[in-house]
DSSP file (Angstrom, degrees, kcal/mol; ACC not computed):
  #  RESIDUE AA STRUCTURE BP1 BP2  ACC     N-H-->O    O-->H-N    N-H-->O    O-->H-N    TCO  KAPPA ALPHA  PHI   PSI    X-CA   Y-CA   Z-CA
    1    1 A T              0   0    0      0, 0.0     2,-0.4     0, 0.0     0, 0.0   0.000 360.0 360.0 360.0 148.5    0.0    0.0    0.0
    2    2 A L        -     0   0    0      2,-0.0     2,-0.5     0, 0.0     0, 0.0  -0.773 360.0-136.7 -97.8 141.3    1.1    3.5   -0.7
    3    3 A V        -     0   0    0     -2,-0.4     2,-1.3     4,-0.0     3,-0.1  -0.838  10.6-136.6 -98.2 130.6    1.1    6.2    2.0
    4    4 A D     >  -     0   0    0     -2,-0.5     4,-2.4     1,-0.2     3,-0.4  -0.727  20.4-170.5 -85.9  93.4   -0.2    9.6    1.2
    5    5 A S  H  > S+     0   0    0     -2,-1.3     4,-2.4     1,-0.3     5,-0.2   0.837  83.3  53.5 -56.5 -37.6    2.5   11.7    2.9
    6    6 A K  H  > S+     0   0    0      2,-0.2     4,-2.4     1,-0.2    -1,-0.3   0.910 110.4  46.4 -66.3 -41.5    0.6   14.9    2.4
    7    7 A K  H  > S+     0   0    0     -3,-0.4     4,-2.6     2,-0.2    -2,-0.2   0.892 111.6  51.9 -67.4 -40.7   -2.5   13.5    4.0
    8    8 A V  H  X S+     0   0    0     -4,-2.4     4,-2.5     2,-0.2    -2,-0.2   0.939 112.8  45.0 -61.2 -47.5   -0.4   12.1    6.9
    9    9 A R  H  X S+     0   0    0     -4,-2.4     4,-2.6     2,-0.2    -2,-0.2   0.913 112.9  50.9 -62.9 -43.8    1.2   15.5    7.5
   10   10 A Q  H  X S+     0   0    0     -4,-2.4     4,-2.0     2,-0.2    -2,-0.2   0.917 111.7  47.2 -61.7 -44.4   -2.1   17.3    7.2
   11   11 A T  H  X S+     0   0    0     -4,-2.6     4,-2.2     2,-0.2    -1,-0.2   0.923 111.8  50.6 -63.7 -44.4   -3.8   14.9    9.8
   12   12 A A  H  X S+     0   0    0     -4,-2.5     4,-2.6     1,-0.2    -2,-0.2   0.918 110.2  49.8 -59.1 -44.4   -0.8   15.3   12.2
   13   13 A E  H  X S+     0   0    0     -4,-2.6     4,-2.0     1,-0.2    -1,-0.2   0.871 108.5  53.3 -64.1 -37.0   -1.0   19.1   11.9
   14   14 A E  H  X S+     0   0    0     -4,-2.0     4,-3.0     2,-0.2    -1,-0.2   0.921 112.2  43.9 -63.7 -44.2   -4.8   19.0   12.6
   15   15 A Y  H  X S+     0   0    0     -4,-2.2     4,-2.5     2,-0.2     6,-0.3   0.877 109.9  55.8 -69.7 -37.0   -4.2   16.9   15.8
   16   16 A I  H  <>S+     0   0    0     -4,-2.6     5,-2.0    -5,-0.2     4,-0.4   0.919 115.6  39.4 -58.2 -42.8   -1.3   19.1   16.9
   17   17 A K  H ><5S+     0   0    0     -4,-2.0     3,-0.7     3,-0.2    -2,-0.2   0.951 118.1  45.1 -73.2 -50.4   -3.6   22.1   16.6
   18   18 A S  H 3<5S+     0   0    0     -4,-3.0    -2,-0.2     1,-0.2    -3,-0.2   0.816 122.0  37.3 -69.2 -30.0   -6.8   20.6   18.0
   19   19 A L  T 3<5S-     0   0    0     -4,-2.5    -1,-0.2    -5,-0.2    -2,-0.2   0.401 105.8-125.9 -99.1   1.4   -5.1   18.9   21.0
   20   20 A D  T < 5 -     0   0    0     -3,-0.7     2,-0.6    -4,-0.4    -3,-0.2   0.934  37.6-175.2  53.4  51.7   -2.6   21.8   21.5
   21   21 A I      < -     0   0    0     -5,-2.0     2,-0.9    -6,-0.3    -1,-0.2  -0.695  21.0-136.1 -80.4 120.8    0.4   19.5   21.3
   22   22 A R        +     0   0    0     -2,-0.6    12,-0.3     2,-0.0     2,-0.3  -0.683  53.2 120.2 -84.2 106.4    3.5   21.5   22.0
   23   23 A C  S    S-     0   0    0     -2,-0.9     7,-0.0    10,-0.1    10,-0.0  -0.938  73.2-106.2-155.1 173.2    6.1   20.5   19.5
   24   24 A F  S    S-     0   0    0      1,-0.3    -1,-0.0    -2,-0.3    -2,-0.0   0.688  87.9 -57.3 -80.6 -19.0    8.3   21.8   16.7
   25   25 A G    >   -     0   0    0      1,-0.0     3,-1.6     3,-0.0    -1,-0.3  -0.923  67.2 -61.6 158.7 178.4    6.1   20.2   14.0
   26   26 A P  T 3  S+     0   0    0      0, 0.0    -1,-0.0     0, 0.0   -14,-0.0   0.604 123.0  59.4 -68.9 -10.7    4.7   16.9   12.8
   27   27 A T  T 3  S+     0   0    0      2,-0.1     2,-0.2     3,-0.0     3,-0.0   0.526  77.2 109.9 -94.7  -4.4    8.1   15.4   12.1
   28   28 A Q  S <  S-     0   0    0     -3,-1.6     2,-0.2     1,-0.1     5,-0.1  -0.529  77.5-113.9 -71.7 134.0    9.3   15.7   15.7
   29   29 A H    >   -     0   0    0     -2,-0.2     3,-1.9     1,-0.1     4,-0.2  -0.473  15.9-133.0 -69.0 134.8    9.5   12.3   17.4
   30   30 A S  G >  S+     0   0    0      1,-0.3     3,-1.7    -2,-0.2    -1,-0.1   0.766 101.0  70.2 -61.9 -26.3    7.1   11.9   20.3
   31   31 A G  G 3  S+     0   0    0      1,-0.3    -1,-0.3     7,-0.0     7,-0.1   0.662  94.3  56.1 -65.9 -15.1    9.8   10.5   22.6
   32   32 A T  G <  S+     0   0    0     -3,-1.9    -1,-0.3     2,-0.0    -2,-0.2   0.435  92.7  93.0 -94.8  -0.5   11.3   14.0   22.7
   33   33 A L  S <  S-     0   0    0     -3,-1.7   -10,-0.1    -4,-0.2    -3,-0.0  -0.427  86.8 -91.5 -88.2 164.6    8.1   15.6   23.9
   34   34 A S     >  -     0   0    0    -12,-0.3     4,-2.3    -2,-0.1     5,-0.2  -0.253  43.8-102.3 -65.8 163.8    7.1   16.3   27.5
   35   35 A G  H  > S+     0   0    0      1,-0.2     4,-2.1     2,-0.2     5,-0.1   0.892 121.8  50.3 -57.4 -42.8    5.0   13.6   29.3
   36   36 A G  H  > S+     0   0    0      1,-0.2     4,-1.9     2,-0.2    -1,-0.2   0.891 111.3  47.6 -64.5 -40.0    1.8   15.5   28.8
   37   37 A N  H  > S+     0   0    0      2,-0.2     4,-2.0     1,-0.2    -1,-0.2   0.832 108.6  55.3 -72.0 -31.1    2.4   16.1   25.1
   38   38 A Q  H  X S+     0   0    0     -4,-2.3     4,-2.3     2,-0.2    -2,-0.2   0.913 106.2  52.3 -63.3 -41.1    3.2   12.4   24.7
   39   39 A Q  H  X S+     0   0    0     -4,-2.1     4,-2.5     1,-0.2    -2,-0.2   0.920 108.6  50.2 -58.0 -44.7   -0.1   11.6   26.3
   40   40 A K  H  X S+     0   0    0     -4,-1.9     4,-2.5     1,-0.2    -1,-0.2   0.877 108.6  52.2 -63.2 -38.1   -1.9   13.9   23.8
   41   41 A V  H  X S+     0   0    0     -4,-2.0     4,-2.1     2,-0.2    -1,-0.2   0.925 109.7  49.2 -64.0 -43.3    0.0   12.2   20.9
   42   42 A I  H  X S+     0   0    0     -4,-2.3     4,-2.0     1,-0.2    -2,-0.2   0.924 111.0  49.6 -62.4 -43.7   -1.2    8.8   22.1
   43   43 A I  H  X S+     0   0    0     -4,-2.5     4,-2.2     1,-0.2    -1,-0.2   0.917 109.4  52.2 -61.1 -42.8   -4.8   10.0   22.4
   44   44 A S  H  X S+     0   0    0     -4,-2.5     4,-1.1     1,-0.2    -1,-0.2   0.880 107.0  53.2 -62.2 -37.2   -4.6   11.4   18.9
   45   45 A R  H  X S+     0   0    0     -4,-2.1     4,-0.5     1,-0.2     3,-0.4   0.913 110.8  46.1 -63.7 -42.3   -3.4    8.1   17.5
   46   46 A W  H >X S+     0   0    0     -4,-2.0     3,-1.1     1,-0.2     4,-0.8   0.863 106.0  59.6 -69.8 -33.3   -6.3    6.3   19.1
   47   47 A L  H 3< S+     0   0    0     -4,-2.2     3,-0.3     1,-0.3    -1,-0.2   0.787  97.4  62.6 -64.4 -25.5   -8.7    8.9   17.8
   48   48 A L  H 3< S+     0   0    0     -4,-1.1    -1,-0.3    -3,-0.4    -2,-0.2   0.787 113.0  33.2 -66.7 -27.0   -7.6    8.0   14.3
   49   49 A V  H << S+     0   0    0     -3,-1.1     2,-0.4    -4,-0.5    -1,-0.2   0.374 110.1  66.3-116.4   4.3   -8.9    4.5   14.7
   50   50 A T     <  +     0   0    0     -4,-0.8     4,-0.1    -3,-0.3    33,-0.0  -0.960  35.6 168.2-128.8 147.6  -12.0    4.8   16.9
   51   51 A E  S    S+     0   0    0     -2,-0.4    -1,-0.1     2,-0.1     3,-0.1   0.495  81.5  28.0-124.8 -13.7  -15.3    6.4   16.4
   52   52 A K  S    S+     0   0    0      1,-0.3    32,-3.3    31,-0.1     2,-0.4   0.801 115.3  24.3-118.9 -48.7  -17.4    5.0   19.3
   53   53 A I  E     -a   84   0A   0     30,-0.2     2,-0.4    32,-0.1    -1,-0.3  -0.985  49.9-173.6-133.9 134.6  -15.4    4.1   22.4
   54   54 A L  E     -a   85   0A   0     30,-2.4    32,-2.4    -2,-0.4     2,-0.6  -0.995  13.5-151.2-124.7 129.5  -12.1    5.3   23.8
   55   55 A I  E     -a   86   0A   0     -2,-0.4     2,-0.6    30,-0.2    32,-0.2  -0.897  11.9-171.8-103.7 119.8  -10.5    3.6   26.9
   56   56 A L  E     -a   87   0A   0     30,-3.1    32,-3.3    -2,-0.6     2,-0.7  -0.940   3.5-166.6-114.5 112.9   -8.3    6.0   28.8
   57   57 A D  E    S-a   88   0A   0     -2,-0.6    32,-0.2     1,-0.2    30,-0.1  -0.877  75.7 -28.0-103.8 109.3   -6.3    4.3   31.6
   58   58 A E  S >  S+     0   0    0     30,-3.7     3,-1.3    -2,-0.7    -1,-0.2   0.938  77.7 175.8  51.6  54.9   -4.7    6.9   34.0
   59   59 A P  T 3  S+     0   0    0      0, 0.0    -1,-0.1     0, 0.0   -16,-0.1   0.667  73.9  41.0 -68.1 -15.3   -4.6    9.5   31.2
   60   60 A T  T >  S+     0   0    0     11,-0.0     3,-1.4     3,-0.0     2,-0.2   0.304  79.4 132.0-115.1  11.0   -3.3   12.2   33.5
   61   61 A R  T <  S+     0   0    0     -3,-1.3     3,-0.1     1,-0.2    28,-0.0  -0.434  79.8   3.3 -65.6 129.0   -0.8   10.3   35.7
   62   62 A G  T 3  S+     0   0    0      1,-0.2     2,-0.3    -2,-0.2    -1,-0.2   0.642 101.8 118.0  76.9  15.4    2.5   12.1   36.0
   63   63 A I    <   -     0   0    0     -3,-1.4    -1,-0.2   -28,-0.1    -3,-0.0  -0.807  66.9 -95.8-116.5 160.6    1.6   15.2   34.0
   64   64 A D     >  -     0   0    0     -2,-0.3     4,-2.3    -3,-0.1     5,-0.2  -0.176  36.1-106.7 -71.3 163.6    1.5   18.9   35.1
   65   65 A V  H  > S+     0   0    0      1,-0.2     4,-2.3     2,-0.2     5,-0.1   0.866 117.4  52.9 -59.9 -41.5   -1.7   20.6   36.2
   66   66 A K  H  > S+     0   0    0      1,-0.2     4,-2.0     2,-0.2    -1,-0.2   0.917 111.3  45.7 -63.3 -43.3   -2.0   22.7   33.0
   67   67 A T  H  > S+     0   0    0      2,-0.2     4,-2.6     1,-0.2    -1,-0.2   0.864 109.1  56.0 -70.0 -35.0   -1.8   19.6   30.8
   68   68 A K  H  X S+     0   0    0     -4,-2.3     4,-2.6     2,-0.2    -1,-0.2   0.942 108.2  48.7 -57.3 -46.7   -4.3   17.8   33.0
   69   69 A S  H  X S+     0   0    0     -4,-2.3     4,-2.4     1,-0.2    -2,-0.2   0.907 109.7  52.1 -60.1 -42.7   -6.7   20.6   32.4
   70   70 A D  H  X S+     0   0    0     -4,-2.0     4,-2.3     1,-0.2    -1,-0.2   0.916 110.9  47.4 -59.4 -43.9   -6.1   20.4   28.7
   71   71 A I  H  X S+     0   0    0     -4,-2.6     4,-2.5     2,-0.2    -2,-0.2   0.885 109.8  52.6 -68.2 -37.7   -6.8   16.7   28.7
   72   72 A Y  H  X S+     0   0    0     -4,-2.6     4,-2.4     2,-0.2    -1,-0.2   0.922 111.1  47.2 -61.2 -43.6  -10.0   17.2   30.8
   73   73 A H  H  X S+     0   0    0     -4,-2.4     4,-2.6     2,-0.2    -2,-0.2   0.899 111.1  51.9 -64.8 -39.9  -11.2   19.7   28.2
   74   74 A L  H  X S+     0   0    0     -4,-2.3     4,-2.6     2,-0.2    -2,-0.2   0.919 109.2  49.7 -61.2 -44.6  -10.3   17.4   25.4
   75   75 A I  H  X S+     0   0    0     -4,-2.5     4,-2.6     2,-0.2     5,-0.2   0.923 111.0  49.7 -61.8 -44.6  -12.3   14.6   27.1
   76   76 A D  H  X S+     0   0    0     -4,-2.4     4,-1.8     1,-0.2    -2,-0.2   0.927 112.0  48.3 -58.9 -45.2  -15.3   16.9   27.5
   77   77 A D  H  X S+     0   0    0     -4,-2.6     4,-0.8     1,-0.2    -2,-0.2   0.905 111.6  49.9 -63.0 -41.4  -15.0   17.9   23.8
   78   78 A L  H ><>S+     0   0    0     -4,-2.6     5,-1.7     1,-0.2     3,-0.7   0.912 110.9  47.8 -66.2 -42.6  -14.8   14.3   22.7
   79   79 A T  H ><5S+     0   0    0     -4,-2.6     3,-1.4     1,-0.2    -1,-0.2   0.833 104.9  60.9 -68.8 -29.2  -17.8   13.2   24.7
   80   80 A A  H 3<5S+     0   0    0     -4,-1.8    -1,-0.2     1,-0.3    -2,-0.2   0.758 100.5  55.3 -66.2 -23.6  -19.8   16.2   23.3
   81   81 A T  T <<5S-     0   0    0     -4,-0.8    -1,-0.3    -3,-0.7    -2,-0.2   0.498 129.2 -97.6 -86.2  -3.4  -19.3   14.7   19.8
   82   82 A G  T < 5S+     0   0    0     -3,-1.4     2,-0.3     1,-0.3    -3,-0.2   0.388  76.9 141.7 104.4  -3.1  -20.9   11.4   21.0
   83   83 A L      < -     0   0    0     -5,-1.7     2,-0.4   -30,-0.1    -1,-0.3  -0.550  45.0-138.2 -72.6 133.9  -17.7    9.5   21.7
   84   84 A S  E     -a   53   0A   0    -32,-3.3   -30,-2.4    -2,-0.3     2,-0.5  -0.765  17.8-160.5 -91.5 139.2  -18.0    7.3   24.8
   85   85 A I  E     -a   54   0A   0     -2,-0.4     2,-0.7   -32,-0.2   -30,-0.2  -0.980  15.1-154.4-126.4 126.3  -15.0    7.2   27.1
   86   86 A I  E     -a   55   0A   0    -32,-2.4   -30,-3.1    -2,-0.5     2,-0.6  -0.896  23.4-162.3 -93.4 115.4  -14.1    4.5   29.6
   87   87 A F  E     -a   56   0A   0     -2,-0.7     2,-0.5   -32,-0.2   -30,-0.2  -0.893   7.8-169.6-110.7 111.4  -12.0    6.5   32.1
   88   88 A I  E     +a   57   0A   0    -32,-3.3   -30,-3.7    -2,-0.6     2,-0.3  -0.891  20.9 152.0-105.2 124.3   -9.9    4.5   34.5
   89   89 A S        -     0   0    0     -2,-0.5    -2,-0.0   -32,-0.2   -32,-0.0  -0.998  45.2-153.1-151.3 148.5   -8.3    6.4   37.3
   90   90 A S  S    S+     0   0    0     -2,-0.3     2,-0.8     1,-0.0    -1,-0.1   0.403  78.0  95.2 -96.4  -0.6   -7.0    5.9   40.8
   91   91 A E     >  -     0   0    0      1,-0.2     4,-1.9     2,-0.0     3,-0.3  -0.818  60.9-162.6 -96.0 106.8   -7.7    9.6   41.6
   92   92 A M  H  > S+     0   0    0     -2,-0.8     4,-2.7     1,-0.2     5,-0.2   0.880  87.4  52.3 -59.6 -44.0  -11.1    9.9   43.2
   93   93 A P  H  > S+     0   0    0      0, 0.0     4,-2.2     0, 0.0    -1,-0.2   0.888 108.9  53.1 -60.1 -35.7  -11.6   13.7   42.6
   94   94 A E  H  > S+     0   0    0     -3,-0.3     4,-1.9     2,-0.2     5,-0.2   0.929 110.9  45.4 -62.7 -46.3  -10.8   13.1   39.0
   95   95 A L  H  X S+     0   0    0     -4,-1.9     4,-2.2     1,-0.2    -1,-0.2   0.929 112.6  50.4 -62.3 -46.5  -13.4   10.4   38.7
   96   96 A I  H  < S+     0   0    0     -4,-2.7    -1,-0.2     1,-0.2    -2,-0.2   0.874 116.8  40.9 -62.4 -38.1  -16.0   12.4   40.5
   97   97 A N  H  < S+     0   0    0     -4,-2.2    -1,-0.2    -5,-0.2    -2,-0.2   0.755 123.4  35.6 -82.6 -24.8  -15.4   15.5   38.3
   98   98 A M  H  < S+     0   0    0     -4,-1.9     2,-0.2    -5,-0.2    -2,-0.2   0.687 100.3  79.4-103.9 -21.1  -15.1   13.8   35.0
   99   99 A C     <  -     0   0    0     -4,-2.2     3,-0.1    -5,-0.2   -13,-0.0  -0.578  47.9-163.6-101.9 153.9  -17.5   10.8   35.0
  100  100 A D  S    S+     0   0    0      1,-0.4    16,-1.8    -2,-0.2     2,-0.3   0.653  90.7  17.1 -94.8 -25.7  -21.2   10.4   34.5
  101  101 A R  E     -B  115   0B   0     14,-0.2     2,-0.5    15,-0.1    -1,-0.4  -0.993  69.0-153.0-147.7 139.9  -21.1    6.9   36.0
  102  102 A I  E     -B  114   0B   0     12,-2.8    12,-3.0    -2,-0.3     2,-0.6  -0.970   1.3-163.0-119.4 125.8  -18.6    5.1   38.2
  103  103 A V  E     -B  113   0B   0     -2,-0.5     2,-0.4    10,-0.2    10,-0.2  -0.938  15.6-154.2-103.7 118.9  -18.1    1.4   38.3
  104  104 A V  E     -B  112   0B   0      8,-3.1     7,-2.9    -2,-0.6     8,-1.3  -0.788  13.2-171.9 -98.8 135.4  -16.2    0.4   41.4
  105  105 A M  E     -B  110   0B   0     -2,-0.4     2,-0.4     5,-0.3     5,-0.2  -0.921  13.7-171.6-127.2 152.4  -14.2   -2.8   41.3
  106  106 A N  E >  S-B  109   0B   0      3,-2.4     3,-1.6    -2,-0.3    23,-0.1  -0.961  77.8 -12.4-142.7 124.0  -12.3   -4.8   43.9
  107  107 A Q  T 3  S-     0   0    0     -2,-0.4     3,-0.1     1,-0.3    -1,-0.0   0.858 129.9 -51.9  53.5  40.1  -10.1   -7.7   43.0
  108  108 A G  T 3  S+     0   0    0      1,-0.2     2,-0.4     0, 0.0    -1,-0.3   0.489 116.5 109.8  80.9   3.3  -11.5   -7.9   39.5
  109  109 A H  E <  S-B  106   0B   0     -3,-1.6    -3,-2.4     2,-0.0     2,-0.5  -0.907  73.0-117.5-113.9 139.8  -15.1   -7.9   40.7
  110  110 A T  E     +B  105   0B   0     -2,-0.4    -5,-0.3    -5,-0.2     3,-0.1  -0.617  33.9 173.0 -71.5 124.2  -17.7   -5.1   40.3
  111  111 A T  E     -     0   0B   0     -7,-2.9     2,-0.3    -2,-0.5    -6,-0.2   0.524  60.6  -3.6-111.0 -10.5  -18.7   -4.1   43.7
  112  112 A G  E     -B  104   0B   0     -8,-1.3    -8,-3.1     2,-0.0     2,-0.4  -0.919  47.8-149.5-176.6 151.7  -20.9   -1.1   42.9
  113  113 A I  E     -B  103   0B   0     -2,-0.3     2,-0.4   -10,-0.2   -10,-0.2  -0.994  20.7-172.2-130.5 125.4  -22.2    1.2   40.2
  114  114 A L  E     -B  102   0B   0    -12,-3.0   -12,-2.8    -2,-0.4     2,-0.2  -0.950  13.8-144.7-121.3 136.4  -22.9    4.8   40.9
  115  115 A N  E >>  -B  101   0B   0     -2,-0.4     3,-3.1   -14,-0.2     4,-0.5  -0.590  41.1 -95.5 -89.8 161.7  -24.6    7.5   38.8
  116  116 A R  G >4 S+     0   0    0    -16,-1.8     3,-1.4     1,-0.3   -15,-0.1   0.820 124.0  56.1 -47.5 -42.1  -23.5   11.1   39.0
  117  117 A N  G 34 S+     0   0    0      1,-0.3    -1,-0.3   -17,-0.2   -17,-0.0   0.582 108.2  50.8 -70.2  -7.2  -26.2   12.1   41.5
  118  118 A E  G <4 S+     0   0    0     -3,-3.1    -1,-0.3     2,-0.0    -2,-0.2   0.425  81.1 125.7-106.2  -2.3  -24.9    9.3   43.8
  119  119 A F    <<  +     0   0    0     -3,-1.4     2,-0.3    -4,-0.5     3,-0.1  -0.379  22.0 133.9 -66.6 128.6  -21.2   10.2   43.8
  120  120 A N     >  -     0   0    0     -2,-0.2     4,-2.1     1,-0.1     5,-0.2  -0.895  59.8-115.4-163.0 155.4  -19.4   10.8   47.1
  121  121 A Q  H  > S+     0   0    0     -2,-0.3     4,-2.6     1,-0.2     5,-0.2   0.839 111.6  56.5 -62.0 -35.0  -16.1    9.6   48.4
  122  122 A E  H  > S+     0   0    0      2,-0.2     4,-2.3     1,-0.2    -1,-0.2   0.929 109.0  45.2 -64.9 -45.4  -17.6    7.6   51.2
  123  123 A K  H  > S+     0   0    0      2,-0.2     4,-2.2     1,-0.2     5,-0.2   0.927 114.0  49.7 -64.0 -43.5  -19.8    5.5   48.9
  124  124 A I  H  X S+     0   0    0     -4,-2.1     4,-2.5     1,-0.2    -2,-0.2   0.931 112.7  46.4 -61.4 -45.9  -16.9    4.9   46.5
  125  125 A M  H  X S+     0   0    0     -4,-2.6     4,-1.7     2,-0.2    -1,-0.2   0.860 108.8  56.0 -65.6 -35.9  -14.6    3.8   49.3
  126  126 A A  H  < S+     0   0    0     -4,-2.3     4,-0.2    -5,-0.2    -1,-0.2   0.926 112.7  41.8 -61.8 -43.9  -17.3    1.6   50.7
  127  127 A F  H >< S+     0   0    0     -4,-2.2     3,-1.0     1,-0.2    -2,-0.2   0.886 112.0  55.5 -68.8 -38.2  -17.6   -0.2   47.4
  128  128 A A  H 3< S+     0   0    0     -4,-2.5    -1,-0.2     1,-0.2    -2,-0.2   0.782 115.4  37.9 -66.5 -26.7  -13.8   -0.3   46.8
  129  129 A T  T 3< S+     0   0    0     -4,-1.7    -1,-0.2    -5,-0.2    -2,-0.2   0.298  85.9 132.7-107.6   8.8  -13.2   -2.0   50.2
  130  130 A K    <   -     0   0    0     -3,-1.0     2,-0.1    -4,-0.2    -3,-0.1  -0.340  64.7-106.8 -63.2 136.9  -16.2   -4.3   50.0
  131  131 A E        -     0   0    0      1,-0.1     2,-0.5    -2,-0.1    -1,-0.1  -0.402  32.6-140.3 -64.5 138.3  -15.5   -7.9   50.9
  132  132 A I              0   0    0      1,-0.2    -1,-0.1    -2,-0.1   -21,-0.0  -0.869 360.0 360.0-103.7 132.2  -15.5  -10.2   47.9
  133  133 A G              0   0    0     -2,-0.5    -1,-0.2     0, 0.0    -2,-0.0   0.453 360.0 360.0 101.8 360.0  -16.9  -13.7   48.0
């Protein structure tokens, strides 16, 4: 198969702009970017191949506050377009602020499901520490 270099560059430039990826240009290797910008590159790659569901596992771990905010805004924008996001995080405030529904698991088992109007740290912790079996 032939690769359309112009299309690849155009797509990269669109994602650089829309995700506010801080780089010198589309030819810069992602390994030379900051951690937050590397996260954005990874998200852009997955957006190329998905239209319905995106799974984000600890998408803001180890990145600065500004980039966390950028990723939160990106997630909001993506869900506004109809994309569903499964958001996995160990940061409870992040889950409470970003999710519409929280599924709590312990040892690989679902121990509780909460809708937005039911969110509070006590309920989440009760499900997270619930005895299994």
